[in-house]
N, CA, C and O atoms as a Tinker XYZ file with bonds, in Angstrom:
   480  protein
     1  N     88.242000   88.374000  120.211000    73     2
     2  CA    89.038000   88.059000  121.372000    64     1     3
     3  C     88.224000   88.281000  122.647000    63     2     4     5
     4  O     88.316000   87.489000  123.584000    81     3
     5  N     87.440000   89.335000  122.687000    73     3     6
     6  CA    86.606000   89.626000  123.843000    64     5     7
     7  C     85.586000   88.506000  124.055000    63     6     8     9
     8  O     85.304000   88.123000  125.190000    81     7
     9  N     85.040000   87.988000  122.962000    73     7    10
    10  CA    84.055000   86.906000  123.047000    64     9    11
    11  C     84.669000   85.669000  123.714000    63    10    12    13
    12  O     84.030000   85.031000  124.551000    81    11
    13  N     85.908000   85.334000  123.341000    73    11    14
    14  CA    86.588000   84.175000  123.926000    64    13    15
    15  C     86.816000   84.395000  125.413000    63    14    16    17
    16  O     86.590000   83.482000  126.208000    81    15
    17  N     87.252000   85.569000  125.805000    73    15    18
    18  CA    87.487000   85.871000  127.215000    64    17    19
    19  C     86.197000   85.776000  128.019000    63    18    20    21
    20  O     86.202000   85.229000  129.121000    81    19
    21  N     85.090000   86.297000  127.488000    73    19    22
    22  CA    83.812000   86.219000  128.188000    64    21    23
    23  C     83.319000   84.775000  128.296000    63    22    24    25
    24  O     82.774000   84.374000  129.324000    81    23
    25  N     83.513000   84.003000  127.235000    73    23    26
    26  CA    83.103000   82.591000  127.255000    64    25    27
    27  C     83.914000   81.825000  128.289000    63    26    28    29
    28  O     83.358000   81.016000  129.032000    81    27
    29  N     85.213000   82.065000  128.347000    73    27    30
    30  CA    86.070000   81.395000  129.309000    64    29    31
    31  C     85.675000   81.777000  130.731000    63    30    32    33
    32  O     85.607000   80.910000  131.601000    81    31
    33  N     85.417000   83.048000  130.981000    73    31    34
    34  CA    84.990000   83.503000  132.309000    64    33    35
    35  C     83.694000   82.821000  132.720000    63    34    36    37
    36  O     83.527000   82.447000  133.881000    81    35
    37  N     82.789000   82.659000  131.786000    73    35    38
    38  CA    81.519000   81.992000  132.062000    64    37    39
    39  C     81.735000   80.536000  132.445000    63    38    40    41
    40  O     81.103000   80.033000  133.374000    81    39
    41  N     82.622000   79.862000  131.733000    73    39    42
    42  CA    82.899000   78.449000  132.035000    64    41    43
    43  C     83.540000   78.311000  133.398000    63    42    44    45
    44  O     83.122000   77.468000  134.192000    81    43
    45  N     84.557000   79.129000  133.690000    73    43    46
    46  CA    85.279000   79.039000  134.957000    64    45    47
    47  C     84.371000   79.354000  136.140000    63    46    48    49
    48  O     84.516000   78.747000  137.201000    81    47
    49  N     83.448000   80.280000  135.980000    73    47    50
    50  CA    82.594000   80.659000  137.097000    64    49    51
    51  C     81.417000   79.699000  137.287000    63    50    52    53
    52  O     80.741000   79.757000  138.314000    81    51
    53  N     81.164000   78.825000  136.325000    73    51    54
    54  CA    80.042000   77.895000  136.477000    64    53    55
    55  C     80.431000   76.742000  137.397000    63    54    56    57
    56  O     81.614000   76.434000  137.549000    81    55
    57  N     79.441000   76.112000  138.004000    73    55    58
    58  CA    79.689000   74.988000  138.900000    64    57    59
    59  C     80.090000   73.725000  138.148000    63    58    60    61
    60  O     80.615000   72.799000  138.765000    81    59
    61  N     79.863000   73.655000  136.850000    73    59    62
    62  CA    80.161000   72.442000  136.099000    64    61    63
    63  C     81.647000   72.312000  135.766000    63    62    64    65
    64  O     82.086000   71.246000  135.335000    81    63
    65  N     82.416000   73.359000  135.956000    73    63    66
    66  CA    83.840000   73.311000  135.647000    64    65    67
    67  C     84.630000   73.108000  136.923000    63    66    68    69
    68  O     84.518000   73.894000  137.864000    81    67
    69  N     85.435000   72.042000  136.954000    73    67    70
    70  CA    86.309000   71.793000  138.106000    64    69    71
    71  C     87.660000   71.316000  137.613000    63    70    72    73
    72  O     87.733000   70.525000  136.672000    81    71
    73  N     88.707000   71.776000  138.223000    73    71    74
    74  CA    90.036000   71.269000  137.918000    64    73    75
    75  C     90.152000   69.912000  138.603000    63    74    76    77
    76  O     89.918000   69.810000  139.807000    81    75
    77  N     90.516000   68.852000  137.846000    73    75    78
    78  CA    90.571000   67.528000  138.458000    64    77    79
    79  C     91.633000   67.453000  139.548000    63    78    80    81
    80  O     92.754000   67.925000  139.364000    81    79
    81  N     91.279000   66.863000  140.673000    73    79    82
    82  CA    92.202000   66.696000  141.776000    64    81    83
    83  C     92.832000   65.320000  141.669000    63    82    84    85
    84  O     92.169000   64.356000  141.285000    81    83
    85  N     94.092000   65.228000  142.004000    73    83    86
    86  CA    94.766000   63.937000  141.981000    64    85    87
    87  C     94.348000   63.115000  143.193000    63    86    88    89
    88  O     94.237000   63.629000  144.306000    81    87
    89  N     94.125000   61.853000  142.959000    73    87    90
    90  CA    93.863000   60.907000  144.030000    64    89    91
    91  C     95.209000   60.359000  144.487000    63    90    92    93
    92  O     96.015000   59.936000  143.658000    81    91
    93  N     95.465000   60.360000  145.794000    73    91    94
    94  CA    96.736000   59.865000  146.333000    64    93    95
    95  C     96.597000   58.376000  146.646000    63    94    96    97
    96  O     95.623000   57.940000  147.260000    81    95
    97  N     97.602000   57.606000  146.207000    73    95    98
    98  CA    97.553000   56.151000  146.318000    64    97    99
    99  C     98.780000   55.653000  147.068000    63    98   100   101
   100  O     99.909000   56.025000  146.746000    81    99
   101  N     98.551000   54.800000  148.082000    73    99   102
   102  CA    99.650000   54.188000  148.835000    64   101   103
   103  C     99.630000   52.673000  148.575000    63   102   104   105
   104  O     98.711000   52.150000  147.944000    81   103
   105  N    100.656000   51.992000  149.071000    73   103   106
   106  CA   100.769000   50.534000  148.878000    64   105   107
   107  C    100.516000   50.173000  147.421000    63   106   108   109
   108  O     99.791000   49.224000  147.125000    81   107
   109  N    101.114000   50.931000  146.521000    73   107   110
   110  CA   100.820000   50.831000  145.105000    64   109   111
   111  C    101.725000   49.846000  144.388000    63   110   112   113
   112  O    102.816000   49.505000  144.844000    81   111
   113  N    101.220000   49.407000  143.244000    73   111   114
   114  CA   101.988000   48.529000  142.367000    64   113   115
   115  C    101.686000   48.892000  140.916000    63   114   116   117
   116  O    100.535000   49.115000  140.541000    81   115
   117  N    102.731000   48.945000  140.119000    73   115   118
   118  CA   102.572000   49.065000  138.682000    64   117   119
   119  C    102.580000   47.644000  138.134000    63   118   120   121
   120  O    103.540000   46.898000  138.330000    81   119
   121  N    101.521000   47.282000  137.458000    73   119   122
   122  CA   101.384000   45.915000  136.960000    64   121   123
   123  C    101.413000   45.949000  135.435000    63   122   124   125
   124  O    100.589000   46.606000  134.798000    81   123
   125  N    102.374000   45.229000  134.865000    73   123   126
   126  CA   102.456000   45.103000  133.413000    64   125   127
   127  C    101.630000   43.898000  133.003000    63   126   128   129
   128  O    101.889000   42.776000  133.439000    81   127
   129  N    100.640000   44.136000  132.164000    73   127   130
   130  CA    99.786000   43.068000  131.656000    64   129   131
   131  C    100.401000   42.590000  130.339000    63   130   132   133
   132  O    100.460000   43.335000  129.361000    81   131
   133  N    100.852000   41.350000  130.334000    73   131   134
   134  CA   101.459000   40.782000  129.134000    64   133   135
   135  C    100.375000   40.093000  128.328000    63   134   136   137
   136  O    100.078000   38.914000  128.522000    81   135
   137  N     99.799000   40.852000  127.430000    73   135   138
   138  CA    98.704000   40.369000  126.594000    64   137   139
   139  C     99.239000   40.144000  125.190000    63   138   140   141
   140  O     99.845000   41.038000  124.599000    81   139
   141  N     99.019000   38.962000  124.662000    73   139   142
   142  CA    99.561000   38.622000  123.343000    64   141   143
   143  C     98.584000   38.952000  122.207000    63   142   144   145
   144  O     98.820000   38.560000  121.064000    81   143
   145  N     97.504000   39.658000  122.502000    73   143   146
   146  CA    96.541000   40.043000  121.472000    64   145   147
   147  C     96.935000   41.398000  120.890000    63   146   148   149
   148  O     98.077000   41.835000  121.034000    81   147
   149  N     96.009000   42.039000  120.253000    73   147   150
   150  CA    96.270000   43.341000  119.638000    64   149   151
   151  C     96.626000   44.427000  120.641000    63   150   152   153
   152  O     97.295000   45.399000  120.290000    81   151
   153  N     96.181000   44.271000  121.903000    73   151   154
   154  CA    96.458000   45.290000  122.909000    64   153   155
   155  C     97.947000   45.376000  123.224000    63   154   156   157
   156  O     98.453000   46.452000  123.544000    81   155
   157  N     98.642000   44.262000  123.136000    73   155   158
   158  CA   100.054000   44.226000  123.473000    64   157   159
   159  C    100.259000   44.461000  124.955000    63   158   160   161
   160  O     99.278000   44.611000  125.684000    81   159
   161  N    101.507000   44.500000  125.435000    73   159   162
   162  CA   101.729000   44.744000  126.860000    64   161   163
   163  C    101.318000   46.169000  127.233000    63   162   164   165
   164  O    101.523000   47.105000  126.460000    81   163
   165  N    100.738000   46.322000  128.421000    73   163   166
   166  CA   100.378000   47.640000  128.931000    64   165   167
   167  C    100.434000   47.597000  130.449000    63   166   168   169
   168  O    100.485000   46.520000  131.042000    81   167
   169  N    100.425000   48.770000  131.080000    73   167   170
   170  CA   100.508000   48.861000  132.541000    64   169   171
   171  C     99.233000   49.439000  133.133000    63   170   172   173
   172  O     98.551000   50.267000  132.529000    81   171
   173  N     98.938000   48.965000  134.348000    73   171   174
   174  CA    97.861000   49.532000  135.154000    64   173   175
   175  C     98.432000   49.834000  136.547000    63   174   176   177
   176  O     99.507000   49.353000  136.906000    81   175
   177  N     97.710000   50.620000  137.306000    73   175   178
   178  CA    98.081000   50.938000  138.687000    64   177   179
   179  C     97.113000   50.235000  139.618000    63   178   180   181
   180  O     95.898000   50.315000  139.437000    81   179
   181  N     97.652000   49.541000  140.622000    73   179   182
   182  CA    96.825000   48.919000  141.658000    64   181   183
   183  C     97.329000   49.485000  142.981000    63   182   184   185
   184  O     98.539000   49.562000  143.195000    81   183
   185  N     96.421000   49.883000  143.872000    73   183   186
   186  CA    96.846000   50.411000  145.163000    64   185   187
   187  C     95.679000   50.708000  146.071000    63   186   188   189
   188  O     94.534000   50.377000  145.764000    81   187
   189  N     95.976000   51.328000  147.180000    73   187   190
   190  CA    94.990000   51.690000  148.203000    64   189   191
   191  C     94.857000   53.218000  148.231000    63   190   192   193
   192  O     95.856000   53.936000  148.284000    81   191
   193  N     93.617000   53.699000  148.194000    73   191   194
   194  CA    93.363000   55.148000  148.216000    64   193   195
   195  C     93.778000   55.706000  149.575000    63   194   196   197
   196  O     93.324000   55.232000  150.617000    81   195
   197  N     94.645000   56.718000  149.552000    73   195   198
   198  CA    95.076000   57.373000  150.782000    64   197   199
   199  C     94.339000   58.691000  150.977000    63   198   200   201
   200  O     94.028000   59.082000  152.102000    81   199
   201  N     94.065000   59.370000  149.869000    73   199   202
   202  CA    93.375000   60.667000  149.941000    64   201   203
   203  C     92.735000   60.944000  148.586000    63   202   204   205
   204  O     93.325000   60.681000  147.539000    81   203
   205  N     91.516000   61.480000  148.626000    73   203   206
   206  CA    90.862000   61.844000  147.366000    64   205   207
   207  C     89.883000   62.985000  147.606000    63   206   208   209
   208  O     89.532000   63.298000  148.744000    81   207
   209  N     89.461000   63.586000  146.533000    73   207   210
   210  CA    88.498000   64.673000  146.550000    64   209   211
   211  C     87.180000   64.150000  147.127000    63   210   212   213
   212  O     86.694000   63.103000  146.698000    81   211
   213  N     86.610000   64.848000  148.073000    73   211   214
   214  CA    85.351000   64.377000  148.671000    64   213   215
   215  C     84.206000   64.344000  147.659000    63   214   216   217
   216  O     83.183000   63.699000  147.888000    81   215
   217  N     84.389000   65.039000  146.548000    73   215   218
   218  CA    83.365000   65.057000  145.502000    64   217   219
   219  C     83.740000   64.138000  144.333000    63   218   220   221
   220  O     83.235000   64.300000  143.222000    81   219
   221  N     84.631000   63.172000  144.597000    73   219   222
   222  CA    85.090000   62.253000  143.557000    64   221   223
   223  C     83.903000   61.542000  142.929000    63   222   224   225
   224  O     83.140000   60.857000  143.609000    81   223
   225  N     83.759000   61.716000  141.624000    73   223   226
   226  CA    82.612000   61.138000  140.913000    64   225   227
   227  C     82.687000   59.621000  140.827000    63   226   228   229
   228  O     81.681000   58.964000  140.560000    81   227
   229  N     83.883000   59.054000  141.051000    73   227   230
   230  CA    84.038000   57.605000  140.975000    64   229   231
   231  C     83.621000   56.923000  142.273000    63   230   232   233
   232  O     83.509000   55.698000  142.325000    81   231
   233  N     83.391000   57.708000  143.317000    73   231   234
   234  CA    82.934000   57.156000  144.585000    64   233   235
   235  C     84.036000   56.606000  145.479000    63   234   236   237
   236  O     83.751000   55.859000  146.416000    81   235
   237  N     85.290000   56.960000  145.210000    73   235   238
   238  CA    86.384000   56.474000  146.047000    64   237   239
   239  C     86.313000   57.063000  147.447000    63   238   240   241
   240  O     85.889000   58.202000  147.644000    81   239
   241  N     86.741000   56.252000  148.420000    73   239   242
   242  CA    86.905000   56.700000  149.797000    64   241   243
   243  C     88.268000   56.224000  150.278000    63   242   244   245
   244  O     88.818000   55.266000  149.735000    81   243
   245  N     88.811000   56.881000  151.285000    73   243   246
   246  CA    90.085000   56.474000  151.868000    64   245   247
   247  C     89.996000   55.009000  152.296000    63   246   248   249
   248  O     89.039000   54.602000  152.956000    81   247
   249  N     90.992000   54.232000  151.918000    73   247   250
   250  CA    91.036000   52.817000  152.270000    64   249   251
   251  C     90.517000   51.882000  151.183000    63   250   252   253
   252  O     90.743000   50.674000  151.252000    81   251
   253  N     89.822000   52.426000  150.176000    73   251   254
   254  CA    89.343000   51.604000  149.059000    64   253   255
   255  C     90.527000   51.150000  148.209000    63   254   256   257
   256  O     91.569000   51.806000  148.183000    81   255
   257  N     90.362000   50.024000  147.515000    73   255   258
   258  CA    91.389000   49.626000  146.560000    64   257   259
   259  C     91.122000   50.319000  145.227000    63   258   260   261
   260  O     90.007000   50.757000  144.945000    81   259
   261  N     92.160000   50.404000  144.429000    73   259   262
   262  CA    92.071000   51.039000  143.117000    64   261   263
   263  C     92.738000   50.132000  142.104000    63   262   264   265
   264  O     93.855000   49.666000  142.329000    81   263
   265  N     92.076000   49.877000  141.004000    73   263   266
   266  CA    92.673000   49.211000  139.853000    64   265   267
   267  C     92.378000   50.123000  138.667000    63   266   268   269
   268  O     91.240000   50.211000  138.207000    81   267
   269  N     93.406000   50.793000  138.185000    73   267   270
   270  CA    93.213000   51.837000  137.175000    64   269   271
   271  C     92.986000   51.258000  135.786000    63   270   272   273
   272  O     93.141000   50.061000  135.544000    81   271
   273  N     92.614000   52.156000  134.890000    73   271   274
   274  CA    92.607000   51.819000  133.467000    64   273   275
   275  C     94.060000   51.872000  132.986000    63   274   276   277
   276  O     94.973000   52.117000  133.775000    81   275
   277  N     94.259000   51.648000  131.730000    73   275   278
   278  CA    95.589000   51.610000  131.130000    64   277   279
   279  C     96.343000   52.923000  131.385000    63   278   280   281
   280  O     95.787000   54.009000  131.221000    81   279
   281  N     97.601000   52.808000  131.784000    73   279   282
   282  CA    98.425000   53.983000  132.084000    64   281   283
   283  C     98.901000   54.636000  130.791000    63   282   284   285
   284  O     99.391000   53.973000  129.877000    81   283
   285  N     98.741000   55.955000  130.744000    73   283   286
   286  CA    99.189000   56.760000  129.609000    64   285   287
   287  C    100.600000   57.286000  129.863000    63   286   288   289
   288  O    101.460000   57.220000  128.985000    81   287
   289  N    100.837000   57.815000  131.083000    73   287   290
   290  CA   102.160000   58.352000  131.401000    64   289   291
   291  C    102.429000   58.280000  132.900000    63   290   292   293
   292  O    101.515000   58.291000  133.725000    81   291
   293  N    103.720000   58.205000  133.217000    73   291   294
   294  CA   104.196000   58.240000  134.613000    64   293   295
   295  C    105.334000   59.245000  134.654000    63   294   296   297
   296  O    106.310000   59.129000  133.913000    81   295
   297  N    105.195000   60.243000  135.537000    73   295   298
   298  CA   106.235000   61.271000  135.645000    64   297   299
   299  C    106.249000   61.820000  137.060000    63   298   300   301
   300  O    105.227000   62.284000  137.564000    81   299
   301  N    107.419000   61.766000  137.704000    73   299   302
   302  CA   107.593000   62.338000  139.042000    64   301   303
   303  C    106.526000   61.871000  140.019000    63   302   304   305
   304  O    105.902000   62.700000  140.682000    81   303
   305  N    106.303000   60.585000  140.124000    73   303   306
   306  CA   105.322000   59.994000  141.040000    64   305   307
   307  C    103.879000   60.375000  140.724000    63   306   308   309
   308  O    103.014000   60.309000  141.597000    81   307
   309  N    103.619000   60.770000  139.492000    73   307   310
   310  CA   102.265000   61.080000  139.063000    64   309   311
   311  C    101.909000   60.187000  137.879000    63   310   312   313
   312  O    102.661000   60.080000  136.910000    81   311
   313  N    100.762000   59.560000  137.980000    73   311   314
   314  CA   100.296000   58.650000  136.934000    64   313   315
   315  C     99.055000   59.242000  136.289000    63   314   316   317
   316  O     98.155000   59.730000  136.971000    81   315
   317  N     99.023000   59.192000  134.962000    73   315   318
   318  CA    97.829000   59.616000  134.210000    64   317   319
   319  C     97.400000   58.431000  133.352000    63   318   320   321
   320  O     98.222000   57.795000  132.693000    81   319
   321  N     96.102000   58.146000  133.372000    73   319   322
   322  CA    95.585000   57.018000  132.594000    64   321   323
   323  C     94.992000   57.496000  131.275000    63   322   324   325
   324  O     94.781000   58.690000  131.065000    81   323
   325  N     94.731000   56.540000  130.395000    73   323   326
   326  CA    94.123000   56.875000  129.104000    64   325   327
   327  C     92.747000   57.493000  129.259000    63   326   328   329
   328  O     92.295000   58.227000  128.381000    81   327
   329  N     92.072000   57.205000  130.372000    73   327   330
   330  CA    90.740000   57.771000  130.595000    64   329   331
   331  C     90.802000   59.150000  131.249000    63   330   332   333
   332  O     89.765000   59.760000  131.510000    81   331
   333  N     92.024000   59.650000  131.516000    73   331   334
   334  CA    92.190000   61.000000  132.054000    64   333   335
   335  C     92.300000   61.093000  133.560000    63   334   336   337
   336  O     92.410000   62.198000  134.092000    81   335
   337  N     92.275000   59.975000  134.267000    73   335   338
   338  CA    92.432000   60.019000  135.723000    64   337   339
   339  C     93.878000   60.328000  136.087000    63   338   340   341
   340  O     94.806000   59.938000  135.378000    81   339
   341  N     94.058000   61.043000  137.216000    73   339   342
   342  CA    95.390000   61.399000  137.704000    64   341   343
   343  C     95.571000   60.830000  139.102000    63   342   344   345
   344  O     94.679000   60.941000  139.943000    81   343
   345  N     96.710000   60.229000  139.346000    73   343   346
   346  CA    97.009000   59.640000  140.649000    64   345   347
   347  C     98.393000   60.069000  141.083000    63   346   348   349
   348  O     99.317000   60.133000  140.273000    81   347
   349  N     98.536000   60.365000  142.376000    73   347   350
   350  CA    99.834000   60.669000  142.957000    64   349   351
   351  C    100.258000   59.470000  143.785000    63   350   352   353
   352  O     99.518000   59.024000  144.661000    81   351
   353  N    101.452000   58.942000  143.511000    73   351   354
   354  CA   101.958000   57.769000  144.211000    64   353   355
   355  C    102.645000   58.206000  145.502000    63   354   356   357
   356  O    103.530000   59.062000  145.490000    81   355
   357  N    102.226000   57.611000  146.605000    73   355   358
   358  CA   102.774000   57.929000  147.926000    64   357   359
   359  C    103.656000   56.776000  148.395000    63   358   360   361
   360  O    103.230000   55.621000  148.387000    81   359
   361  N    104.882000   57.089000  148.804000    73   359   362
   362  CA   105.782000   56.064000  149.329000    64   361   363
   363  C    106.328000   55.142000  148.252000    63   362   364   365
   364  O    106.243000   55.422000  147.056000    81   363
   365  N    106.893000   54.032000  148.718000    73   363   366
   366  CA   107.498000   53.062000  147.818000    64   365   367
   367  C    106.430000   52.135000  147.244000    63   366   368   369
   368  O    105.418000   51.857000  147.888000    81   367
   369  N    106.666000   51.672000  146.052000    73   367   370
   370  CA   105.756000   50.736000  145.411000    64   369   371
   371  C    106.510000   49.555000  144.853000    63   370   372   373
   372  O    107.712000   49.409000  145.073000    81   371
   373  N    105.802000   48.716000  144.131000    73   371   374
   374  CA   106.386000   47.526000  143.535000    64   373   375
   375  C    105.977000   47.435000  142.078000    63   374   376   377
   376  O    105.062000   48.127000  141.633000    81   375
   377  N    106.662000   46.577000  141.344000    73   375   378
   378  CA   106.295000   46.319000  139.955000    64   377   379
   379  C    106.098000   44.823000  139.773000    63   378   380   381
   380  O    106.882000   44.010000  140.264000    81   379
   381  N    105.035000   44.476000  139.059000    73   379   382
   382  CA   104.679000   43.080000  138.834000    64   381   383
   383  C    104.363000   42.843000  137.368000    63   382   384   385
   384  O    104.159000   43.775000  136.590000    81   383
   385  N    104.328000   41.566000  137.017000    73   383   386
   386  CA   103.917000   41.130000  135.689000    64   385   387
   387  C    102.698000   40.240000  135.873000    63   386   388   389
   388  O    102.655000   39.405000  136.777000    81   387
   389  N    101.710000   40.426000  135.008000    73   387   390
   390  CA   100.456000   39.695000  135.125000    64   389   391
   391  C     99.957000   39.284000  133.743000    63   390   392   393
   392  O    100.345000   39.855000  132.724000    81   391
   393  N     99.091000   38.283000  133.738000    73   391   394
   394  CA    98.410000   37.910000  132.503000    64   393   395
   395  C     97.094000   38.677000  132.414000    63   394   396   397
   396  O     96.635000   39.268000  133.392000    81   395
   397  N     96.509000   38.657000  131.243000    73   395   398
   398  CA    95.221000   39.320000  131.056000    64   397   399
   399  C     94.152000   38.659000  131.928000    63   398   400   401
   400  O     93.267000   39.339000  132.448000    81   399
   401  N     94.232000   37.344000  132.087000    73   399   402
   402  CA    93.266000   36.613000  132.923000    64   401   403
   403  C     93.364000   37.064000  134.382000    63   402   404   405
   404  O     92.343000   37.216000  135.052000    81   403
   405  N     94.587000   37.278000  134.876000    73   403   406
   406  CA    94.782000   37.724000  136.263000    64   405   407
   407  C     94.308000   39.166000  136.459000    63   406   408   409
   408  O     93.984000   39.565000  137.578000    81   407
   409  N     94.267000   39.948000  135.377000    73   407   410
   410  CA    93.775000   41.323000  135.461000    64   409   411
   411  C     92.344000   41.356000  135.999000    63   410   412   413
   412  O     91.987000   42.267000  136.747000    81   411
   413  N     91.533000   40.382000  135.630000    73   411   414
   414  CA    90.147000   40.324000  136.111000    64   413   415
   415  C     90.122000   40.241000  137.632000    63   414   416   417
   416  O     89.295000   40.894000  138.270000    81   415
   417  N     91.015000   39.447000  138.226000    73   415   418
   418  CA    91.081000   39.329000  139.694000    64   417   419
   419  C     91.571000   40.621000  140.336000    63   418   420   421
   420  O     91.124000   40.984000  141.424000    81   419
   421  N     92.491000   41.316000  139.666000    73   419   422
   422  CA    92.948000   42.617000  140.173000    64   421   423
   423  C     91.789000   43.610000  140.181000    63   422   424   425
   424  O     91.610000   44.359000  141.141000    81   423
   425  N     91.002000   43.609000  139.101000    73   423   426
   426  CA    89.834000   44.494000  139.021000    64   425   427
   427  C     88.832000   44.161000  140.122000    63   426   428   429
   428  O     88.177000   45.054000  140.660000    81   427
   429  N     88.713000   42.881000  140.456000    73   427   430
   430  CA    87.783000   42.443000  141.499000    64   429   431
   431  C     88.283000   42.744000  142.915000    63   430   432   433
   432  O     87.551000   42.531000  143.882000    81   431
   433  N     89.527000   43.240000  143.051000    73   431   434
   434  CA    90.005000   43.671000  144.355000    64   433   435
   435  C     91.129000   42.858000  144.958000    63   434   436   437
   436  O     91.664000   43.240000  145.999000    81   435
   437  N     91.508000   41.748000  144.343000    73   435   438
   438  CA    92.644000   40.993000  144.871000    64   437   439
   439  C     93.928000   41.750000  144.565000    63   438   440   441
   440  O     94.084000   42.301000  143.476000    81   439
   441  N     94.843000   41.777000  145.523000    73   439   442
   442  CA    96.095000   42.505000  145.348000    64   441   443
   443  C     97.100000   41.641000  144.574000    63   442   444   445
   444  O     96.936000   40.425000  144.484000    81   443
   445  N     98.136000   42.275000  144.018000    73   443   446
   446  CA    99.181000   41.502000  143.348000    64   445   447
   447  C     99.821000   40.456000  144.272000    63   446   448   449
   448  O    100.178000   39.365000  143.828000    81   447
   449  N     99.962000   40.799000  145.565000    73   447   450
   450  CA   100.535000   39.852000  146.527000    64   449   451
   451  C     99.608000   38.656000  146.735000    63   450   452   453
   452  O    100.067000   37.516000  146.800000    81   451
   453  N     98.294000   38.918000  146.839000    73   451   454
   454  CA    97.337000   37.835000  147.033000    64   453   455
   455  C     97.308000   36.885000  145.828000    63   454   456   457
   456  O     97.039000   35.692000  145.972000    81   455
   457  N     97.587000   37.428000  144.652000    73   455   458
   458  CA    97.609000   36.608000  143.433000    64   457   459
   459  C     98.974000   35.985000  143.186000    63   458   460   461
   460  O     99.156000   35.243000  142.220000    81   459
   461  N     99.938000   36.284000  144.058000    73   459   462
   462  CA   101.313000   35.792000  143.908000    64   461   463
   463  C    101.881000   36.106000  142.519000    63   462   464   465
   464  O    102.483000   35.250000  141.872000    81   463
   465  N    101.675000   37.357000  142.077000    73   463   466
   466  CA   102.188000   37.763000  140.787000    64   465   467
   467  C    103.708000   37.811000  140.807000    63   466   468   469
   468  O    104.328000   38.025000  141.848000    81   467
   469  N    104.287000   37.607000  139.645000    73   467   470
   470  CA   105.745000   37.643000  139.500000    64   469   471
   471  C    106.223000   39.090000  139.616000    63   470   472   473
   472  O    105.703000   39.989000  138.955000    81   471
   473  N    107.241000   39.293000  140.485000    73   471   474
   474  CA   107.816000   40.639000  140.610000    64   473   475
   475  C    108.684000   40.924000  139.410000    63   474   476   477
   476  O    109.350000   40.032000  138.884000    81   475
   477  N    108.677000   42.162000  138.982000    73   475   478
   478  CA   109.449000   42.577000  137.820000    64   477   479
   479  C    110.860000   42.926000  138.232000    63   478   480
   480  O    111.674000   43.302000  137.388000    81   479
């Protein structure tokens, strides 16, 4: 038991261990991708970065757009993706439906409104 406590203390005190900070997203949209392949329907988050950790390894800055990976869970305005990213939703958002082909344009930075996606 002492060994585990010492190992944990070593990890926590090292610079390589950080508790992930949530990135805050405004003007957000939950987009359901209706894919008829093996992936089936899934959701992603698209929005504008409002606040993030200055040491964000993804390189986000305030005002950048965000197109997340597949959403794992949504609870109390907090989104977690399959890749482990955490986002806090700020303000009101929208829900849209998209095709897999349109997902490429979302990833490239076009908003759901610019693509005239169908509202859910």
